[in-house]
C-alpha positions in Angstrom: 94.6 -0.9 -190.4 97.8 1.1 -189.8 100.6 0.8 -188.9 103.3 2.9 -187.4 104.4 4.5 -184.7 102.1 4.9 -181.8 100.9 8.4 -181.1 102.6 7.6 -177.4 105.7 7.7 -179.2 105.4 10.5 -181.6 104.1 13.0 -178.4 107.4 13.2 -177.4 109.1 14.2 -181.3 108.2 17.8 -182.8 105.5 17.5 -185.4 107.3 18.7 -187.7 109.2 15.2 -187.0 106.4 13.1 -188.2 105.8 11.2 -191.0 103.0 13.2 -193.1 100.9 9.8 -192.9 100.9 10.0 -189.1 99.9 13.3 -189.5 96.7 12.2 -191.2 95.9 8.6 -189.3 96.0 10.2 -186.3 94.3 13.5 -187.7 91.5 11.2 -188.9 91.0 9.7 -185.5 90.9 12.5 -183.3 88.2 14.3 -186.1 86.1 10.7 -184.8 86.7 11.6 -181.1 86.4 15.2 -180.9 83.3 15.0 -178.2 85.1 13.0 -176.4 88.5 15.0 -176.2 89.7 16.4 -173.2 91.3 20.2 -173.3 94.9 18.6 -173.6 93.4 16.7 -176.7 91.6 18.8 -178.1 95.1 21.1 -178.0 97.3 18.2 -179.8 94.7 18.0 -182.5 94.6 21.4 -183.0 98.1 21.3 -183.8 98.3 18.8 -186.4 95.7 21.0 -188.2 98.4 24.0 -188.1 100.9 21.8 -189.2 98.8 20.3 -192.1 98.0 23.2 -193.0 101.4 24.6 -193.0 102.8 21.3 -195.5 100.5 22.5 -198.0 98.1 20.1 -199.8 98.1 16.4 -199.4 97.7 14.2 -202.6 98.4 16.5 -205.2 95.4 15.7 -207.4 91.3 16.4 -207.0 90.7 12.7 -208.1 88.7 11.1 -211.4 86.7 8.8 -212.3 89.5 6.0 -211.2 90.9 7.0 -207.9 90.3 8.9 -204.9 90.4 12.4 -204.1 91.1 11.3 -200.5 95.0 11.2 -199.6 95.2 7.0 -198.5 96.7 7.5 -195.0 96.0 3.3 -194.0 
């Protein structure tokens, strides 16, 4: 379950001020809803992707037998 600021609050801020966990969570949500997003939603999702790319690698490693390779954002 996500505990954090909602999308309405975040869209009123610069994306640079979003926490990485917020970007990862809402990127995941937008990815799941991609076929249903309006042009505005698709544009916001593209901005999230660019911001994540600008921030560089998330997590720092490729995983192992004892931990996930995917970042845990929730």
